[in-house]
N, C-alpha and C positions, 0 to 999 in steps of 0.2 A: 504494500500500500504506500501511497505517497502522502507527504505531509501537506501538500497544497490542497486547501479545502475545495477549490474549484474542480479538482481532478479526483477527489476522494468522495465517493457516494455515501460513505458511512460517517462523514464528518457531522458532528453535532453542533448546534448553535443556530444563529439567525443568518438568513441569506435573503437579499433583496435583488430581484432581477426584473428586466422588462417583460411585459406580457407579450408573447408572440402573437402577431396578427392584429394588435391594437396600436394604432398610430397616435402620435402626439397630436393634440387638438386644442383649440381655444374653447374655454368654457364661456358661459353667458356673461361673466364679469370681465372678460378680456384677458384672463390669465391663461397661460399655457399649461395643459394638463398632460402629465406623462404617466400612463397606467403602469403599475408595478405589482409584482407578486411578493408576498412575504412567506418564506418557508422557515419553519422552526423544527430543528432536529430532523432534517431532510423530508419533512412532510409539509404539504401546502397548508398555510394557516389562514391567509386572508388576502384580498385585493387592497392595494393602496393607490393613491394618486399623489404624485409630486406636483405641486402647483407652483408655477413661476410667474412673476410679473414680466412684462415685456423687457424691462431692463435686465432682470436676472437671466432671462432666456438669451438675450443678446450677449451677455457676458459669458454664459456657458458656451454658446456657439463659438465665440472668439477663442475661448480657452481650448475647446475641442479641436478647432482648426489648427492652432499652434501645436497641440499635442500630436495631432495626426501628421504634422509636417515631417515628423521623423519616419513616417511610413512612406516608402518611395513611390508606390503606385496607389491611385485611388481605389478604394475597396467597394465602391458601389457597382451595380451591375452594368451600367451603361454610362457613356460620357454625358448624356443629357441629364442624368440624375446626380452628377457630381456637383457639389456646391462650388460657387465661384471662388471661394477662398482656397479650394483644393486644386483648381485649374492653374497650370503654369502660366505666368504672365511674362512673356518674352519682352526683353528690353527694359524691364524695371529693375532698378538696383536698390531702391529703398524698401524698408520694412514698414508696413502700415499697421497700427493697432486700431482695430475697429472701434 
């Protein structure tokens, strides 16, 4: 067995993960809602929703783009789905913080 909880199916404790098949959406109050699952001791416990204001969502987006910058190739399924921050911009030498 491995000590990495993500790879060890018998790991005990809490785990939060995205709900497969449920997209991020805006709620009626204009916040962004990210559907999540909570597992306790490798068993499903409940659904959760992480709610972000537009400012919080923009900051998370920027931080994820910078973190993904270390990944050499876009990981989306097609170029049309790749966010602008992940597309190479030829001829630009400056770094822009969103």
